TORKOL-4160 file (C-alpha; in steps of 0.2 Angstrom, whole numbers, padded with zeros to 4 digits, m for minus):
84
<pt num="1" X="m0624" Y="0034" Z="0292"/>
<pt num="2" X="m0636" Y="0032" Z="0306"/>
<pt num="3" X="m0653" Y="0026" Z="0300"/>
<pt num="4" X="m0660" Y="0024" Z="0319"/>
<pt num="5" X="m0648" Y="0019" Z="0335"/>
<pt num="6" X="m0657" Y="m0001" Z="0335"/>
<pt num="7" X="m0655" Y="m0004" Z="0316"/>
<pt num="8" X="m0637" Y="0002" Z="0309"/>
<pt num="9" X="m0622" Y="0012" Z="0311"/>
<pt num="10" X="m0609" Y="0013" Z="0294"/>
<pt num="11" X="m0593" Y="0021" Z="0289"/>
<pt num="12" X="m0591" Y="0030" Z="0275"/>
<pt num="13" X="m0575" Y="0025" Z="0264"/>
<pt num="14" X="m0559" Y="0037" Z="0270"/>
<pt num="15" X="m0570" Y="0044" Z="0283"/>
<pt num="16" X="m0556" Y="0041" Z="0299"/>
<pt num="17" X="m0557" Y="0041" Z="0320"/>
<pt num="18" X="m0545" Y="0047" Z="0330"/>
<pt num="19" X="m0532" Y="0037" Z="0338"/>
<pt num="20" X="m0540" Y="0036" Z="0357"/>
<pt num="21" X="m0557" Y="0029" Z="0348"/>
<pt num="22" X="m0560" Y="0014" Z="0359"/>
<pt num="23" X="m0564" Y="0000" Z="0349"/>
<pt num="24" X="m0553" Y="0002" Z="0335"/>
<pt num="25" X="m0538" Y="0006" Z="0347"/>
<pt num="26" X="m0538" Y="m0009" Z="0358"/>
<pt num="27" X="m0541" Y="m0022" Z="0341"/>
<pt num="28" X="m0524" Y="m0014" Z="0334"/>
<pt num="29" X="m0515" Y="m0010" Z="0350"/>
<pt num="30" X="m0522" Y="m0026" Z="0359"/>
<pt num="31" X="m0507" Y="m0038" Z="0353"/>
<pt num="32" X="m0493" Y="m0023" Z="0350"/>
<pt num="33" X="m0478" Y="m0026" Z="0361"/>
<pt num="34" X="m0481" Y="m0016" Z="0378"/>
<pt num="35" X="m0467" Y="m0004" Z="0374"/>
<pt num="36" X="m0476" Y="0002" Z="0357"/>
<pt num="37" X="m0491" Y="0004" Z="0365"/>
<pt num="38" X="m0483" Y="0016" Z="0377"/>
<pt num="39" X="m0474" Y="0025" Z="0362"/>
<pt num="40" X="m0491" Y="0027" Z="0352"/>
<pt num="41" X="m0497" Y="0036" Z="0369"/>
<pt num="42" X="m0485" Y="0047" Z="0370"/>
<pt num="43" X="m0487" Y="0052" Z="0355"/>
<pt num="44" X="m0505" Y="0052" Z="0351"/>
<pt num="45" X="m0512" Y="0054" Z="0368"/>
<pt num="46" X="m0526" Y="0046" Z="0376"/>
<pt num="47" X="m0544" Y="0056" Z="0374"/>
<pt num="48" X="m0559" Y="0056" Z="0384"/>
<pt num="49" X="m0574" Y="0058" Z="0374"/>
<pt num="50" X="m0584" Y="0053" Z="0386"/>
<pt num="51" X="m0581" Y="0049" Z="0406"/>
<pt num="52" X="m0582" Y="0031" Z="0405"/>
<pt num="53" X="m0567" Y="0031" Z="0394"/>
<pt num="54" X="m0553" Y="0022" Z="0397"/>
<pt num="55" X="m0536" Y="0034" Z="0399"/>
<pt num="56" X="m0527" Y="0029" Z="0413"/>
<pt num="57" X="m0512" Y="0020" Z="0405"/>
<pt num="58" X="m0513" Y="0005" Z="0420"/>
<pt num="59" X="m0530" Y="0005" Z="0416"/>
<pt num="60" X="m0527" Y="0002" Z="0397"/>
<pt num="61" X="m0517" Y="m0011" Z="0400"/>
<pt num="62" X="m0530" Y="m0020" Z="0410"/>
<pt num="63" X="m0541" Y="m0018" Z="0395"/>
<pt num="64" X="m0528" Y="m0023" Z="0380"/>
<pt num="65" X="m0525" Y="m0041" Z="0390"/>
<pt num="66" X="m0544" Y="m0043" Z="0391"/>
<pt num="67" X="m0547" Y="m0038" Z="0371"/>
<pt num="68" X="m0534" Y="m0052" Z="0368"/>
<pt num="69" X="m0541" Y="m0063" Z="0378"/>
<pt num="70" X="m0561" Y="m0058" Z="0370"/>
<pt num="71" X="m0553" Y="m0057" Z="0353"/>
<pt num="72" X="m0559" Y="m0042" Z="0347"/>
<pt num="73" X="m0561" Y="m0022" Z="0352"/>
<pt num="74" X="m0578" Y="m0016" Z="0361"/>
<pt num="75" X="m0579" Y="0001" Z="0367"/>
<pt num="76" X="m0599" Y="0003" Z="0379"/>
<pt num="77" X="m0602" Y="0023" Z="0379"/>
<pt num="78" X="m0585" Y="0026" Z="0379"/>
<pt num="79" X="m0583" Y="0034" Z="0361"/>
<pt num="80" X="m0603" Y="0042" Z="0358"/>
<pt num="81" X="m0614" Y="0036" Z="0373"/>
<pt num="82" X="m0628" Y="0033" Z="0358"/>
<pt num="83" X="m0617" Y="0020" Z="0352"/>
<pt num="84" X="m0609" Y="0003" Z="0361"/>
């Protein structure tokens, strides 16, 4: 439920996201073996939810490296223009 863009965004129990939802995918895959990442991407694909979504494999590898360094996954205007 979203009360306002600046106030709160929540996810309900049982809600799901597609495989390539950027922040979640990056948080899960950043510490995975690169061969496993490739296998999962081959199986599920990368969906470009917005034009800003990283969907090229080499670019994804770079984003995963940054995610490991930072310690968490982020997404800015890649899943939904109204969410960051």
